[in-house]
Each structure stands twice: as structure tokens, then as C-alpha cells.
N, C-alpha and C positions, 0 to 999 in steps of 0.2 A: 655193042647194042644191048639194051636192057631186055630182060625176059618179058614175055607177054603175060597179061593177067590170067589167072585161073578162073577167077570170078570177080565181079564188081560188088563191093560191100556198100558203097554209098556214092551217089551222084550229087555233089554239092552244087552250089550256084556257080562257083568258079574253080572247083577242084574235084578230083575223083579219088576215092579210096578203094583199093583193090587188093586181092590176095595174089602173090606172085611166087614162083619157085626161085630158089637160090641155087648157086652152083653145087652146094653140098647136099642138095635134095630136100632141104627143109623149106618150109613155107614162111614167107614174110608178108607183112602188110606194107603196101606202098601208098603214100599220099602225095599227089602230084597235081600241079596246076594244069588246067584244061586250056586248049587252044580255042578261046572264045573271044568274040568281038567286043563283048561288054563284061570284063572281068570284075567290075565293081571298083569303088574308089580305094579299097584297102587290100584287095585280094593278094597280090604278089608279095607285098611287104609283110602281110600277116603270116604267110608261109615261111618267109625268111626268119621272122621273129620266132615262129614255132620251132624251127630248127635250132636257133640259138638258145631258146628256152630249154629244150631237152638236153642240150650240151652243157648247161650251166646250172643244173638243179642243185638246191641246197642239200646237204647230206641227210638232213632229217626227213626229207620227202622223197629221196631218190628211189627207195625200195618200192614206192607206190606208182612208179612210172616205168614204161618200157625203155630198155636201152636203145640208144640211137645207133643203128647198124651201118647206115650209109646216108649221105645227103649230097645234093648237087644244085647248082644254079647256072644252068646252061641254056639250051633251047626251052627247057621247062625248069620249074623249081619244084623240088620234092625231097622226100626222105623215106627210109625204110626202117621198120621196127619188127620185132618177132610177131608171129601170128599165134595168138593164144586160143587154140582150138577148143580147149576145155572150158573157156569162159564165154559168157554172153553179156551183152549190155543190160543194165538194170531196167531200162525201158521195155525191152523185148521180154525179159523175164516177167516183169510186172503185168504187161498186157496179156501175156499167155497164162496168167494165173499161177505161175510157178514159184511165187514168193510167199512165205508165211509171215505172220507178225514178228516171229523171232528173227527171220531173215532180215526184215526191215530194220529191226533194232541193231543187228550185227553190222549191216551195211552202214548205217549212220554212225555207229561207234568207230568203225574203221575209217570212214570218211572224215570224221572229226580229227582223228590222229594224223591223217595224211594232209589235210588242208589247214585246220586251225592250229595244230601243234607242229606241223611240218612246214608247209609253204609260208604260212603267215608269220612264222618266226623270223623270216628274212625281211628286214625293214630298210627303207631308204628315206631320204629327206626330200621327197618330190610331191608332197600332197598338193601344194599350190599349182603345180603343173597339171595335175589331174583335173582339178576344178576348172582351170582354163580350157583344157581339152574338152571337157564335157560341155561347157557353155558354147564353145566354138562349134562343136559337132551338132548340138541342138539347133543352133542358129542356121547352120548350113542345111540341116535336114528340113527345117521349117521353110526355108527359102525354096528348096527344091520341090517340096510338096505344094507350095503355092503356085508353082508352074504347071501342076497337074489339075485339069478341070474338075475331077470329082472331089478334090480336097481344097479348092480355092476358098470356099466359104468357111470351111473349118479353120483355115489359117487366118483369114482376113476379118471375119466377123468379130465384133467386140464380145459377143457372147453366143453360145450355142447350147442346145438342149439335147441330152442323150437319154434315151429311155423315158422321156417325159419327166425327168427329174428337174430340179431347179437349175437354171442356166449356169453354165461355167464359162470362163473366158475362152475365146478362140485362141488358137495356138500362139499367134503373134502377141496377143495381149497377155497370155499366160506366161510367156517367157519374160516379158517386161516385169510382170508381178513377181516372178522368181528372183529376178535381179534386185528388186526393191525389198524383198522379204528378208534378206540376210542369209538365206539358206546356202547360197554359193560360198559365202564367207565361212559359214560353219563347215561346209564340205572341205574347204582348204585347211582346216585345223585337224582333220582326221589323219591318223597315221597312214603311211603308204607301205604296203606289204607286197610280197610276191603273191600274185593271184593265179588261180587256175585260168580264169578268164572266160571259159565256156563250160561252166560246171552244170551240165544237164545230164539227165539219167542215161542218155545215149552214149555219153563219154565216160561212163563208170562201168567197168567190167567186173563180173562176179561169177563164181565164188573165188575168194582170194583177191581182194580189191586191187584193181589196176586202173589208173586214170589215163585217158588218152585225149587227143585233140585239144591241147591247152591253147591259150592265147585267144583273146576276144576278137570279134570280127574286125575291130578297128586296129588290131595289132598291139593292144595294151598288155603288158606283162606285170605292171605294178599299179596299185591304186588302193582305195580304202577297202578294208576287209568286207564291208557290207556289200560290195560289188558281187562277191561270190555267193553270199547268202541270197540276195535278190534273184540272181540268175538261177540258182538251184531251186528255189521255191517256185519260181515261175513255171518250171516243168513239173516238179514233184506235186504241185497242186492240181495239175491237169490242164491249166489254162493255156500254156504255151502249146501243148500237144493239140488241144482243141482248135486253136487258131491255125496252126500249121495244117491240120487235116480239114480245115474249114467246117468244123462242127459248130458253127456260129451263125447268128444273124448279124450282118454288118452292112448297113445300107441306110440311105435316107428314109425316114419314117413318112407314112402317108399323111399324118396329121402335122407334119413339120418336124424339124430337128432330125435326129438320127436314132437308129436302133442298133444296140450292141448287146447280144445275149448269147451265152454259151448253152449248148444242148446237153445239160448235165445228165439228162435221162438216157442219153445215147449209150448203147451197149459198150462202145469202145472206151468210154470214160469211166466205166464201173471200177476198173483197177485203181484209179486215183481217188475215188470216194470211199473205197473199202479198205485200203491199205495206207497206214500212216507212215509216210517216208519223210516227214518233216519235223515232228516234235522234238525228237532226240537231238537232231543236228542243230536246231534253233536253240535249244536249251544249252548245248555245249558252246554255241557261238556267244550267247549272252554271258556265260561263265568266263570265257576268254576275253571277249571284247567289250562287255558291258551292254546295257540296254539298247535296243534297236530304236533309232530316232525315226519317227513316222515320216517326217518331211523329207529326210535324206533317202529313205526307202522309196518313197513315191518318185523322187527326182531320178534315181537310178533306174527305176522301172520305166519311167517315161523315156529315158535315154535309150534303153534297150529296144523299146517298141518303135521309136521314131528312126533310130539308126537302121533297123532291119526293114522298116517300111520302104526304104530307098532301094532295097534289093529284092523285093517281092512283087507279086501282082495279084489281081483279082480280089476275091473276098478275104483272102489271107492278108493282103496289103491293107484293105479297108479296116479290118479288125485291128491291125496294129496301130493304125492312125487314130482310131476311136479310143482304144485303150491308152495310147500315148497322150491323147487330149485329156482324158480323165486323170491320169497320173500327174501330168504337168500342172493341172489346175490344183490338185490336192497338195502338191509339193509347196505351193505358194500360200496355202491357207493358214493365216496367222503368222505372227512373227517367229522367226527361228530363234532358238535359245540353246 
């Protein structure tokens, strides 16, 4: 029988991360599936993929990840890694005001070595498969959202207005426009690399960079390099944190259309506006992978938003849908090249 947790580190939608004692008296971190009636469409396979991922890291990136100490796939699915008591995640350090500008530079330099020169050095010939996956998941997400009364008009209306701006296509129309724009064809030409997959500040430990919780919510381990940049910047900018903490307006507007605004003046978001955790990493990304294509960036941003909208509730969910609507519309604006 496995040891009982000393404390809970994170309660996820379908998994739990906790600190547990081992037989030798040391502490470990255990990530394990929860016994829930609604584990989500990808939950169990994502954990299996995460275990396989940690067991097959490329040599160039291995030093930046914790070793896999144990894993199982029985009544539950899970694994254990060492507990790094001397490190905290970069999100927590940033929010507590414990990072300097020099720290931010150092973190991004190490992150570049781990991700851009480590993980992304492993390539495979599956770019077309990723483009197909993205299109399929977007369509599934939009169909599911259409069945939820708050989002039916956002999906089915030919056009919608957000924040009083010029109308943009509804989600169904926007997806058709994406298909016609050529951006999916462009996505299929991108190299496919080993991804972190969930590169957010909460999954980056410091000092002495360690990356944890790899693999995207849909279980992806390989895809276009831009995948990691978009995910990283969504949190490092403060937007993803604001959405998750519901520091946003996300609702139908009184004058018609919808309202989606982030409370940038909120005290909790000061860390993201005062500390630059993006510029160095983006510059290194461009150096390694070339210029960032705006339409591809928006397409991946829409994918993240609409995928997670299926696994959230309340204002958090509404914000993801509105952001996803904006991004999907932007991804189809103009011909891809």
C-alpha cells in the first residue's frame, strides 16, 4: 500500500499532486489520477503520456527534468519524482515579489537551453498529424460549446462583437474561415519537435531550473515549436493567470455583444506588469526557430483557450471562450503565407 500524503501541492481537474514519504525517509512528489466521475476527455491518457515522456527524455534536456522514481497504472495512474524542497515555482516566486530583473533574465536563459536547445532538438516527421489533431479538437470543442446555452450564439452567429469592437466571425464561421485561409496547410509544414507541452510558470522550478508536469492537456508530446512559446507567454504575460483567478469581465454586454476585459490594475497582476519574463525567451526562440508567424500564433492560442473551456466553469470558462473567439478570428485574417 502506498504511503499517505504529507501535504497536497495541487488539486487539478482530474489529478492530484502531493508530497509523500518514501521508505528511506526522503520526500517525494506524487502525481496521481483522482477518482472522479468526470475525468475529462484526455485525463488518463495524458498521465500515461507524461510517464512515458519522463522515461524517454533526450539527453540534451534530461538534466532539466526530475528523474522518474516510480510509476504505476493500476486502480489509479501515477508516478513519483524527487521533492525539491529548496525550489519554488516561478509563478509563486514572481507573485511574492521574490524575483529581480536579473533573476528573470537568468530564468529565461536557462529555459532557452532546456527547451529550445534541449527538447526542441529532438525532431520527428509528424507535422501533418499535429495540424489534423488541432483541426479535429477545435471542431469538437466548438460542437461541445454549441450545446451549452451561454455559448450557443457565440458559436452559431455569423458574427459577434466583443468589447464594442468591429464584429468578428462566430466560432463556427471562424473555423470555416481558418480552413479556407490556408493557415492549417501552413501549420502542417512546420517542424515537429519534442515539446514541454504545458510550459507555464507554475511548471518551472527555481533556483536551478527544473521543469515539471510536461505534456499538454490533450496528451501531445510533439508538435510545432511555437506551441511552447504560445503557452509560455500566455502565463508569463499575466493573461492566463488573470483568467484562472477570474480577474476578468467575461459576460454578455448590456448594449449587446460581449465584454472581455482583464483587471490589469488588480494588485495580484502587478508582478506580471513589473517583471519581464518574456523578452529574452522570445528573442532566443526567434534566433533558433525564426520569426513568429502571427496567424499561427493566434491559431494555437485559440486552440489552448477552447480546449480548456471544455474543462472549466463559470467566469473562467466564459473568458476562455471569448478569448478563443478573438484568437480564432485573428488566425483567419488574411491569406496565410
